[in-house]
C-alpha positions as CSV (number, residue, x, y, z in Angstrom):
1,X,-4.3,-100.6,5.3
2,X,-5.2,-104.3,4.9
3,X,-5.1,-106.4,8.1
4,X,-2.1,-109.1,7.6
5,X,-4.8,-111.8,8.4
6,X,-7.1,-110.7,5.3
7,X,-3.7,-110.9,3.5
8,X,-2.9,-114.7,4.7
9,X,-6.5,-115.4,3.9
10,X,-5.6,-113.8,0.2
11,X,-2.6,-116.3,0.0
12,X,-4.2,-119.2,1.4
13,X,-7.1,-118.8,-1.2
14,X,-4.8,-118.0,-4.0
15,X,-2.8,-121.3,-3.3
16,X,-6.2,-123.2,-3.0
17,X,-7.6,-122.2,-6.3
18,X,-4.0,-122.5,-7.8
19,X,-3.6,-125.9,-6.7
20,X,-7.2,-126.7,-7.9
21,X,-6.6,-125.8,-11.2
22,X,-3.4,-127.9,-11.4
23,X,-4.8,-130.8,-9.8
24,X,-8.7,-130.5,-11.4
25,X,-6.9,-129.9,-15.0
26,X,-4.1,-131.7,-14.9
27,X,-4.4,-134.6,-13.1
28,X,-8.0,-135.4,-13.8
29,X,-7.3,-134.8,-17.5
30,X,-4.5,-136.7,-17.5
31,X,-6.2,-139.5,-15.6
32,X,-9.3,-139.5,-18.1
33,X,-6.9,-139.5,-21.1
34,X,-5.3,-142.8,-19.3
35,X,-8.3,-144.6,-19.0
36,X,-9.6,-143.5,-22.0
37,X,-6.4,-144.7,-23.9
38,X,-6.5,-148.2,-21.5
39,X,-9.9,-148.8,-22.9
40,X,-9.4,-147.6,-26.6
41,X,-6.9,-150.1,-26.8
42,X,-8.1,-153.0,-25.0
43,X,-11.2,-152.8,-27.5
44,X,-8.6,-152.3,-30.5
45,X,-7.2,-155.5,-28.5
46,X,-10.4,-157.6,-28.8
47,X,-11.3,-156.4,-32.4
48,X,-7.8,-158.1,-33.5
49,X,-8.0,-161.1,-31.7
50,X,-11.6,-161.8,-32.6
51,X,-12.3,-160.5,-35.5
52,X,-8.5,-160.2,-37.4
53,X,-7.4,-163.2,-35.8
54,X,-4.5,-161.3,-34.9
55,X,-3.2,-160.0,-31.5
56,X,-1.8,-156.7,-30.3
57,X,1.2,-157.8,-28.2
58,X,1.4,-154.8,-26.8
59,X,-1.8,-153.8,-25.9
60,X,-2.5,-155.6,-22.0
61,X,1.2,-153.7,-20.9
62,X,-0.2,-150.4,-22.6
63,X,-3.3,-150.6,-20.5
64,X,-1.5,-151.7,-17.3
65,X,1.1,-148.6,-17.5
66,X,-2.0,-146.3,-18.6
67,X,-4.2,-147.4,-15.7
68,X,-1.3,-147.3,-13.1
69,X,-1.0,-143.5,-14.0
70,X,-4.8,-142.8,-14.1
71,X,-4.7,-144.5,-10.4
72,X,-1.8,-142.5,-8.8
73,X,-3.2,-139.0,-10.8
74,X,-6.7,-139.6,-9.5
75,X,-5.6,-140.1,-5.9
76,X,-5.4,-136.1,-5.6
77,X,-8.3,-135.0,-7.6
78,X,-10.2,-137.5,-4.8
79,X,-8.8,-135.9,-1.8
80,X,-9.2,-132.5,-3.0
81,X,-12.8,-133.3,-3.4
82,X,-13.3,-135.5,-0.3
83,X,-14.3,-138.2,-2.4
84,X,-11.9,-141.3,-1.9
85,X,-12.9,-144.0,0.7
86,X,-12.7,-142.9,3.9
87,X,-14.4,-143.7,7.6
88,X,-15.9,-140.7,8.8
89,X,-17.8,-142.1,12.1
90,X,-15.7,-140.6,14.0
91,X,-15.7,-137.2,13.1
92,X,-18.9,-137.1,12.3
93,X,-19.6,-137.7,15.7
94,X,-17.0,-135.5,17.7
95,X,-18.1,-132.0,18.6
96,X,-16.4,-129.0,17.0
97,X,-12.7,-128.6,18.7
98,X,-11.9,-132.6,18.5
99,X,-13.5,-132.9,14.9
100,X,-11.2,-130.0,13.7
101,X,-8.3,-131.9,15.3
102,X,-8.8,-135.0,13.7
103,X,-9.3,-133.9,10.2
104,X,-5.9,-131.8,11.0
105,X,-4.3,-135.1,11.5
106,X,-5.7,-136.6,9.1
107,X,-4.4,-133.9,6.4
108,X,-0.9,-134.0,7.9
109,X,-0.5,-137.7,7.6
110,X,-1.8,-137.3,4.1
111,X,0.7,-134.8,3.7
112,X,3.6,-137.1,5.1
113,X,2.1,-140.1,3.2
114,X,2.2,-137.7,-0.1
115,X,5.9,-136.9,0.9
116,X,6.8,-140.3,1.5
117,X,5.5,-141.3,-1.7
118,X,7.0,-138.7,-4.0
119,X,10.5,-139.3,-2.2
120,X,11.0,-142.8,-2.1
121,X,8.6,-143.2,-5.4
122,X,11.3,-140.8,-7.0
123,X,14.6,-143.2,-5.8
124,X,12.8,-146.0,-7.0
125,X,12.2,-144.8,-10.2
126,X,15.8,-143.6,-10.4
127,X,17.1,-147.2,-9.7
128,X,14.7,-148.8,-12.2
129,X,15.9,-146.0,-15.0
130,X,19.4,-147.1,-14.0
131,X,18.8,-150.7,-14.1
132,X,17.5,-150.5,-17.7
133,X,14.9,-152.4,-17.3
134,X,12.5,-152.9,-20.4
135,X,8.8,-153.8,-20.9
136,X,8.7,-156.9,-23.1
137,X,5.8,-155.9,-25.3
138,X,6.6,-152.3,-25.7
139,X,10.5,-151.9,-25.4
140,X,10.2,-148.7,-23.4
141,X,11.4,-148.3,-20.0
142,X,9.4,-149.8,-17.1
143,X,10.5,-146.9,-15.0
144,X,7.7,-144.7,-16.6
145,X,5.3,-146.9,-14.7
146,X,7.4,-146.2,-11.7
147,X,7.2,-142.6,-12.2
148,X,3.5,-142.4,-11.5
149,X,4.4,-142.7,-7.6
150,X,6.4,-139.8,-7.4
151,X,4.2,-137.9,-9.4
152,X,0.7,-138.8,-7.8
153,X,2.3,-138.8,-3.9
154,X,3.5,-135.2,-4.9
155,X,0.2,-134.2,-6.2
156,X,-1.7,-135.9,-3.3
157,X,0.8,-133.9,-0.9
158,X,-0.2,-130.5,-2.6
159,X,-3.5,-131.3,-2.2
160,X,-3.4,-132.1,1.6
161,X,-1.6,-129.1,1.9
162,X,-4.1,-127.1,0.5
163,X,-7.1,-128.9,2.2
164,X,-5.4,-128.4,5.6
165,X,-4.9,-124.5,5.0
166,X,-8.2,-124.1,3.8
167,X,-10.1,-126.0,6.2
168,X,-11.4,-128.9,4.3
169,X,-13.6,-131.9,5.7
170,X,-12.1,-135.4,5.2
171,X,-14.1,-138.1,2.6
172,X,-17.4,-138.7,2.9
173,X,-18.5,-135.6,4.8
174,X,-21.4,-134.8,2.7
175,X,-21.8,-131.2,1.8
176,X,-20.4,-129.7,4.6
177,X,-17.3,-127.6,4.0
178,X,-16.0,-127.2,7.3
179,X,-16.5,-128.6,11.0
180,X,-18.2,-126.1,13.3
């Protein structure tokens, strides 16, 4: 009979792999696609404006929406990989237990921040949908841009839970996966 600790370790590893797949495939893929679309549309705008002496009136607005989505979907990817901006001087100079406690606190704060973004962002998005605000150039509800906030927050929270359970380090900790 397998020990309960082994079963819990398997469960945590499965959760971590599953979150990794979702974040690395969906979030990263969608963020890359959004940046590529923004780049393509802005390049087309330049060609239209200066080459054809005509303008795509929706190009700037589309690029803004796409970059908002790319930023909010990129946050959980960076958090999961430990590639976000961070001040690690304290963690790197603390001995074992205090460093682990600080990393634990960092993950708890990230979970809370992701939860607040998801919760408040969701209600903000609903209010903007209810008001019926329309983007001037594209003539679509502006709430589609606001929706990036709760989606990105939810994925950030998920990435932080996985990092906490797996014991991953915080940003800028180099190749070290865990503090000794």
